[in-house]
N, C-alpha and C positions, 0 to 999 in steps of 0.2 A: 674601649672595639680593640677585638683583635688586629694584630698589623699586619697576618696573612691567614686566608681561612683559603681552603682546596675544599671544593663539595664534588665530588667526584661519585656520582651515583648511575650507571647504567645499567643495573640489573631489577628493579624494584618493579614488581605488578601492579599498577594504580590502579583502582578500582574506581567509580562513580560515586560507592559507596561510601568511601571512605572518605571522614572526614579532615579538610583541612590541619595542617597544626604550625603553633606559631612555633620555630624555629630558633628563631635570633642568633647573637653571637656570643650573649650572654647570659648566664644566670641574670634574673633580675633582684632587685635590692631586696635583702629581708628572705632572702630563698635559704639561707643557713641561720635564721633565728628562731628558736621554740614559740608556736603558735597558741594561744590560748584559743576553746571556742571548736578546736577540729578532734577528730579522732586519732590518738596514735597508736603505732603499731609498739611489741614487742622485741625485747632482746632477751634469748636464750642462751644462757650458758651450758655446749652440750662437752661429753667426751664420748671418743668413739676409738675405738680396737684399731690398730695400725700394725696388720702383716708386714709391712714394708720397714718400717723401724721397728718393730717389736715392743711399743709402748702404746698406754693410753695417751693418746691425745686430747687436745681442746681446741677447741674453735666457739666461735659467737654465730648467734642465728637472729637476723630481724625477720619476723613474722610482722606481715604489713596487717594495719587496723581493719577488724573484722575476720582475720585468720579464720578459716572453718575448715577441718577435715572435709567436710561436702563436696570440696569444691579442688580444684587441682589446681597449682602457683606453676611458672617458669622459677629460673633460679639463677641469680648475678653469683657470683663465688668473686668475691673482692677482694683483694693481695696488697699488703704491707710491704713494705722498706726493708735496705736490710739492717739498723736500726732496731725495726719494729717487732711485733711480733700478734697475735692474733686481737690485742687491743687499741692499736696504734690509731687505726680509724674512729674507734669510738672515742678514743681521748682527744686525735687533736681534730679532724674532720666532723663530728656528729654526723652522720651518715643518716644515723634514726630519723631526725630534725628534717632533713633535705628531702627523706624518703619519706615521710608523714606530709611535708607542705606538699612534694607533689602529687602524692596523689590527692590530697585537698582539693588542689586545684584544679583535677584529674586531667592533669597534663601524664602521670605513667599508667601504665599495666601494674596492675596488684603482682607482686612479685616480691619471693625470698631472699634474700641475700645474705652467705655465708662468708665470714669473717675467720678464716684459719689462720694456724702458724705456720706459715710458708718456708720456715727453717725446719728440716726433717730428719730430726738427729734426736739423741735419746736425754738430752738436757738442750733443749730447745731455745732456751731461755737469750736474751737478746744481752747479756755481760758480757764483762771482758774483752777480746779481740775481737769484733764483729768481722773483721778482715779472714780471720783463722783462715788458711785454703780448708777446713775441714767444716766450717762454718758454712762460707758461699759455696762448699760442690753438694750440703743439704740441701740450698734453693733449688740445684739441678734436679734433687733427688725427690723432690717436693711432687715433682711431675708425676713418679709411681702413685705415690701416698694419698695426692687427689683423684685418680682415675679409679685407682683400685682398690682404695680404704671410705676415704670421704667422702666421694658420690654415690657411691653404694649405702650408705649410712645415711646421707641425708634423706634418701629416695625410701631409705626402708621407713624412717622414723617421720618423715612430713609429707603431705599432700603434695605431690609436686607432678608435676607431665614428665615424666623421661625418656624427651626424648632429644636429636640435638639442637632443634629450633626454638626448644624450651630452656636452654643452658647458655647461661654468658661465662664469660670472664673476662675482669678486670683488675688492672691495678697500678701502684704508683711507685717511681724509681723500679728497685728492684722487683718489688712486682711487677712492674707493667712490665719490664721485661720477661719476668715468668707468664704474663698473662700473652704475650706479642709467642712464646715461646711455644708453652704449652695449646695455648689457641690456634693457630697457624700450623703448628705439629702436628694436630689432632684433629681435623675440620670434621673429622666424622663424631667428633663429641660435640662440637663447641660451632655455632652459627654466628655468634656475638661475641668480638674480640675489639677490646679497649686498652690503649697501654699510655698512661700520664706519666711524662717525661721520666720515658724507659731509660733505666741503668747498662751500664756496658758489659751486663751478663747477655743484653740482646745479641741473639745470633745475626752474624752475619746475612746480607739480604737473602745471596744465592741460595745459603743453607735453609737462611727459615720457611721460600717461598722457594721451593727450585723449579713445581712447577703451575704457577700463576696460573696459569685455564681453570686448575680445579679450584684454585679460591675463587674468581671471580663465576664459577658454579655454584658455588655450597655458603658463599657466605653473605648472609644479609648485613650485616655492617661490619667496617672495619675504622676503629677511631684511633686517629693518633694526635698526643696533643704535648704541647709544652712551653713553658714562660721565654721570654724570649732573651733574659737574664742568666738562663741557667747553662752552667758549665756541660749540660750533658747533653743538648740540642744537638750534636752532631750526629746523636743513634737514632734520634727521630729522623733526624733530616735525612740518611744512607736510608733507609726504610721508606721513605715516601718517592724518595728519588727512585729510587727502584721498584716501586709497585707505578709511577706514572710512567716509567719506561715500557711497563709490561703491560699497562695498559688496565691493572686492576683497581676497581668502585674503591676507594676510601674518603674518608675527611679527614682531615689534616689543619691543625689549629695554631697557629703560635699565637699566644697573649700576652700579655703582661704582665711580669713576675718572674720570679728567681725559680729555685727549686722547693717549691714550699704547698702549703695546704690550700693557698687562695688559689693555686692553678690548679690542684686537685682537687681541692673540693666543687669546684664549677665545672672541672673534667666530669665527675660523679653526677651533678646537676644534667647535664647534656648529654652525656649518655646514655639513663636510665629514660631519660625522656624519651628517648629512641625506642628502645629495648623492644621487643615481643610485639609488636606492631607493624602495620604498611605505611612507608615514609613517600610523602608525596614529593616525588623528582623534581615536581615547577619549582618548587619553593628554588631548592638550590641554585638554581642559576639568579636568583637575585641576589 
């Protein structure tokens, strides 16, 4: 069970026709185990032209079971950490298994999940000194690559809904910081934002959200989670405290664990289960 959980939602309009959700506090046992007897999504390897970087770049794209061009889907952009690349989530977290299981249990809206390389530079491999200033800067440069190159590519290649309320961003560690920076910095592009164990690249809260009232108006979900044994927890905590002070609705979860995929997989499960649908706020008081 989580040590602390703050569930602060003041802005969801709840309809009597919305089916209640069992949100729980953590993913159920077996949530990340591949099942037989259910339909599975697919993982595509794609290459897109980045005008920002000046080269072709790679990404992985999860399409849900039963993906059809006749239907339009919302999109989650899922980012990796400083030592990873577009394959990190696939290698360490098996997101396709988590997402397949969620959909089989009818706990998730069918969605496309894009796993890019968040190191926007010509040689974007996770080799050598990953803390080299040029490589760290490339994570900031990815904001432009994401907005101007990757998103337009995905929206041209796949059958997706092209509006902010159907676009989410989340990530782990360095990718968690990117997600908070890019998502909260571009509320005209993202309505759903998640940071799992956000790293020191996370902007200071006053810079991250200089206009809290705008966030209250535009955000559908802001999720922040971290392991209780994570040395980087202070970055999540300072953001949470600022959001509390400014009455910005958000979910803040501290759970058992360190800076590892146990925490990040649970974050993905919980965050994905809430995306692109109304949430019954009466459950949060429990």
